[in-house]
C-alpha positions in Angstrom: 0.0 0.0 0.0 1.4 3.4 -0.9 1.5 6.6 1.1 -1.1 8.0 -1.3 -3.5 5.3 0.0 -2.8 6.2 3.6 -3.4 9.9 2.8 -7.1 9.1 1.9 -7.8 7.7 5.4 -9.4 10.8 6.8 -11.6 11.2 3.7 -12.6 7.5 3.7 -13.3 7.5 7.4 -15.4 10.6 7.2 -17.4 9.2 4.3 -17.9 5.9 6.1 -19.2 7.6 9.3 -21.5 9.9 7.4 -22.9 7.0 5.4 -23.6 5.1 8.6 -25.3 8.1 10.2 -27.4 8.6 7.1 -28.4 5.0 7.1 -29.5 5.2 10.8 -31.4 8.4 9.9 -33.2 6.9 6.9 -34.2 3.9 8.9 -35.4 6.1 11.8 -37.3 8.4 9.4 -39.0 5.5 7.6 -40.1 4.0 10.9 -41.4 7.4 12.1 -43.5 7.7 8.9 -45.2 4.4 10.0 -46.1 5.9 13.3 -43.2 4.7 15.6 -42.2 7.4 18.1 -39.0 9.2 16.9 -36.8 8.2 19.8 -37.8 4.6 19.5 -37.4 4.8 15.7 -33.8 6.1 16.1 -32.9 3.4 18.6 -34.2 0.8 16.2 -32.3 2.5 13.4 -29.1 2.2 15.4 -29.7 -1.5 16.2 -30.6 -2.4 12.6 -28.2 0.1 10.9 -25.0 -1.2 12.5 -25.0 -4.6 10.9 -26.7 -3.4 7.8 -24.1 -0.7 7.3 -21.3 -3.4 7.5 -23.0 -5.2 4.6 -24.0 -2.2 2.5 -20.7 -0.3 2.8 -18.3 -3.2 2.6 -15.9 -1.6 0.1 -15.7 1.6 2.0 -15.2 -0.4 5.2 -12.4 -2.3 3.6 -10.6 0.9 2.5 -10.9 2.4 6.0 -9.6 -0.9 7.6 -6.7 -1.0 5.1 -5.8 2.7 5.8 -5.9 2.1 9.6 -3.7 -1.0 9.2 -1.2 1.0 7.2 -1.1 3.8 9.8 -0.7 1.3 12.6 2.1 -0.4 10.7 4.0 2.9 10.2 3.5 3.8 13.9 4.8 0.4 15.0 7.8 0.8 12.8 8.6 4.3 14.1 8.1 3.1 17.7 10.5 0.1 17.1 13.1 2.4 15.6 12.8 4.8 18.5 13.2 2.0 21.0 16.2 0.7 19.2 17.8 4.1 19.2 17.1 4.5 22.9 18.8 1.1 23.5 21.8 2.2 21.4 21.3 -0.5 18.8 23.0 0.1 15.4 19.9 -1.1 13.6 17.9 1.8 14.9 20.5 4.4 13.8 19.5 6.4 10.7 22.0 6.2 7.9 
């Protein structure tokens, strides 16, 4: 994965969160049209929208997961290099 892919993480994460909120809102709105009280409709929307969002937004979820994995990999590498430098290991020294 390239750094360009990791640079899209904030955009992908924002899109994914907005899509999930819209899904919960649409489910709540549809239930409120049927006559379910708004608070109950939103709670049902949350319960139904969470697993449904995983299915509907699978490609976006995969991009967010890949971006988070890349960011965590970079952080772990930097942390290992810092620890090696603090120990005085030659492997941690920049060339």
